[in-house]
N, C-alpha and C positions, 0 to 999 in steps of 0.2 A: 678837728678832733675826730678820730675814727671810733666807730662803735664796735663792740665785740660781736663776733659771729655767733648766732644762736642756732641750735639744731635740735631736732626731735627725730630720732631714727628708731626703727623696729629692731629689737634685740633678739637674736636667735641663740640657740644653745652653744653653738660653736664659733661665735664671733671672736671673742677674746676673753682672757682671764680677768677676774676682778679681785681686788684686795681691800682689806680693812685698813684702819689707821696705823696698824703695826706692820704693814707690808706683808700680811699673811693672806694667802689665797683663800677665798671663801666660796661656798656653794650658794649661789644667788637665791635659789628657790626657798631656802630656809627662812628668808625674811618675809615671804608672802604666803606660807603654808597655812596660816590661820585666817586668811581672808575668806569671807563668805561670797556668795554669788553676787556679781555686779559691785563688789566692794573694792575700793582702790587703796593703794598704799605706795610709799616711796622710801628709798634708803639712799644715803650718800656714801659712795665708795670711791675706789681709785682704780685706774688702769695704768699699765706700765708702758712708757714710751721712751724714746731716746733721751728725753729731757728729765726722766725720772718718773715718779708716781704722780699722775695727774688726776684731779677730782672729777667725778662724774656722778650724776644723779640718775637713779633708776626708778621708774614708775611702772606700776602694774595694776591690772584689773582682773579679777577672777571671772572667768566665763560662766555662763549658765550651762546646765547639763546639755541642753539642746545645741548650743554653740560649740561645746566641747566635742559632741558626736559629729557635728559637721566638719570640725577641724580634723578629726581622726580620718574621716572619709577622704578629705583632700590629701592628707599625708599618705594614705595608702595608694591613691592614684599616682601621686608624685613618685613614690618609691617604686611602683611598677615601671614607670617610664625610665627611671634611673637604674633599673635591673637590680633593685634591692629586695630584701625579704620583707618580713613583717615590720610593723611599727615598733621602733626601739623604745626602751624604757625612758631614755632621756627625751625622745620626741613626745612620748605620751605625757611626761611630767610637764614639759614646757607648754604643751598644748592646752593645759588648764588655764593659761593666762594669756593676756596680751601685754607684752613687756616692751617698754621703750626706754632708750637712753637719751638724756637731754643735758644741755648746758644751762638750762633755765634754773633760776634759784628757787628756794622754798617759798618765796613770795607768791609764786604761781602754784596753785594747788595741783595735786596729781590728777584729779578728774579733769581739770581744764587742759592740762598738758596732753592727756589722752584724747580729748576732744580735738585739740589742734592737730594731733597726728592723724586722726580719723578724717579730718577735712583735707589734710595735706595730700593723702594718697588718692583723693578724688581727682586731682589734676595730673596724676602720673600719665605721661604720654606713652601709649602703646604703639608707637610708630618708630620708623627707622630713618627715613630721609629727613634732612634738615628742614625742607619746606613743609612737609606734613606735620612735623613736630611743632614748627612755628605756628601753623594754622590751628592745630589742636590746642596749643597753649593759649593763644589769644582768644579762641572761642571759649575756652573754659574760664579765662579771666573775665570776659564780657559777661558770661552767665553769673559768675561770682559777684561781680559789681552790681548787676541788676538785683540779685537775691539779697545782697546787703542793703540796697536801697529799699526793697520791700520790707525787710525786717525793721529797718530804722523808721519806716513810715507807720508801721503798726506792729504790735507784739504778736508773735506766733508761739505756740498755737493759741486758739481762743481760750479765755479763762472760764472754762466750764468743764464739768465732769472731772474736776481735780487735775486736769491736764497741766495747769500752770505749776503745780507742785513738782511735776516731773520734767518741767521745761528745761532745756539746755540750749546752748548755742547751736549744737548740731541739729536738734529737732526743729528749731526755728528756721534754719537755713533749708532743711529738708522740706518743710511745708512750703516755704517760699519757692523752692525749685519746682515742686509739684504744681503749684499755682502758675508759675511761668510756663511750664511744659504744656499744661492744659490750655492756656491762653494761646500759645503758638499753634498747637494742633487744631484748636477750634478755628483760628483765623485762616488756616490753610485748608479747612474742610476735611482734614485727614480723619477726624473722628467719624464724620458721616460716611466716608469711604470705608472705614474699618467696619462700621455697623452694617454696611451693605456689601461686604466683601463676598458673601456667598453668591450674590447676583452677578458680580463681576466674573466670578469663576464660571458660572453657567453661560454668561454671554461669550466668554472667550472660548468655550467649548462648542459654540455654534459653528455651523458650516461657514465657509468663506463668504458666501453670499449674504447670510443673515447676520454675520458678526458685526460689520460696521454700523448698521442702524441700531443694533442692540447696544453697542458701546456708546453711541450718541445719546441714547435714552438714559444710560447710566450716568453720563456726564451731566445731563440735564437734572437728574435726580440729586446729584451731589452739589449742584451749583448753589 
């Protein structure tokens, strides 16, 4: 028995039209205009395909003012690269939210769906060749598996300073990833090298005669 394919994708302003139960085209943002900062919401609508009107669930979270300003800056840079003018009204309106489309049912909360999306784009491969994409994917998969094992071993973040009240799957995995990164960097002595990087710079600036013994002293320092 085959299982249905589930998806969670980012929804932009110009992706496709959405319709209500009466096959009437709707303006999506009207359903989320009353959301406060970091508040989530969802609505069940329809999109038009060759098979007729198909159901789709839309989930959104309202950005903070800081995140909204960061988004405007990115849009401006993108518009400049694409030889466009200022930020359009529709770009500005959609920038107030992170909006995703999903086939997951209402049994999964909007906040959890947005968490799933946030974790999904962490493994997006910014590569082109098949070999580098495969290496990138399996590397990310290994890190994810280790982080999941750490989270299952002990809850993150620690239950103090009311952190547990704001805990989420994303924050738990983020803390686990930071712990993993620190452990790897420490085992490779990279933290020691970083702390003494100014010395390495000075040693490399020495004359050819003085440089090798200076570098050997640096290696001994970081050992």
